[in-house]
N, C-alpha and C positions, 0 to 999 in steps of 0.2 A: 781566416786560415793563414797561418804563418808560412811565408816562403823561406825555406831554409837557405842559409849561406853555407855552401859546401867548401870547406877549406882543405885543399889537397896538399898533403904534407910529404916532403922528401926528407929522409933521415941522413942524407949525405952531408948536410951542414950541421954544425953544433947546435944551433937554435939560440934564440935570444930570450933571456929571462923576462924582459919587459913584455914582449909579445906573448910569451907563454902565459904570464899572469893575466894579461888582458883577455886572452882567449878563454882561460878558465872561467872568468866572470861571464862571458858570453855563452859558454856551454851550459852553465848553471841556469841561465835564463831560458835555455831550450831552443834558441833559434840559430845555433851553429852546429854543424856536424863536421867531423874531421875524417878524411880518407887518406891513407898512406898510398903514395903513388910509385913505390919502388918497383913493382912488378909491371910487366907489359899489360897484363889483364886490367890492372887498376888504372893504367894510363888510358886504355881503351874506354873504360867506364867513365873516366874524367871527361873525355871528349863527347861521349854519349849524353852525359848530364848537361854539358855546356850547350849542346844542340837544343836542349829543351828550354833554354833561356834562363837557367838557374845561375846564380852568381857563384864564382869560386876564386880563390886565391891559391897560389902555390908558395908556401912559406915554410921554413924549417922550424917546426915546433914539437908537438907531443908524439912519442912513439906509440903507435896504435896497432900492434900486431900480436896475435895470440901465439901460443906455443906451437901450433901446427902450421904457422906461416900464413894463416888466413888474414885478410885485410878487414879491419873492423872500423866502423864509424861510431863515434860517441856523440851523443846529443840527446834530444828529446825522445827519440824512438828506440835507442839502444839496440839497433839491429845491424846485421851484416848485409851490406849492399853489394860488395864485390868479394867473391870467393877466390881472389887471385892467389895462386900458389907460387912458391919459389920454384924456379926451374933447375936449381942446383948449380947454376953457373955463378961465378964470382964477379 
């Protein structure tokens, strides 16, 4: 069984193309998932996952939010782990 690397992403920084390219390769292999941590709910999810001993990084890379503001994870399972909604505050 593959232990997923959870990459927690903030969109406040521009993002580095070198890191982005490297991540895309890892995602294709299916052992990396990306979670956007802009919302408080997603931050709470991050710490919950961390408590389970899974590995994560917080780096500025891919934007992974759908049109409804839901937080999506891309990787092997293509599922939504955190349904964090925007609270309307800037």
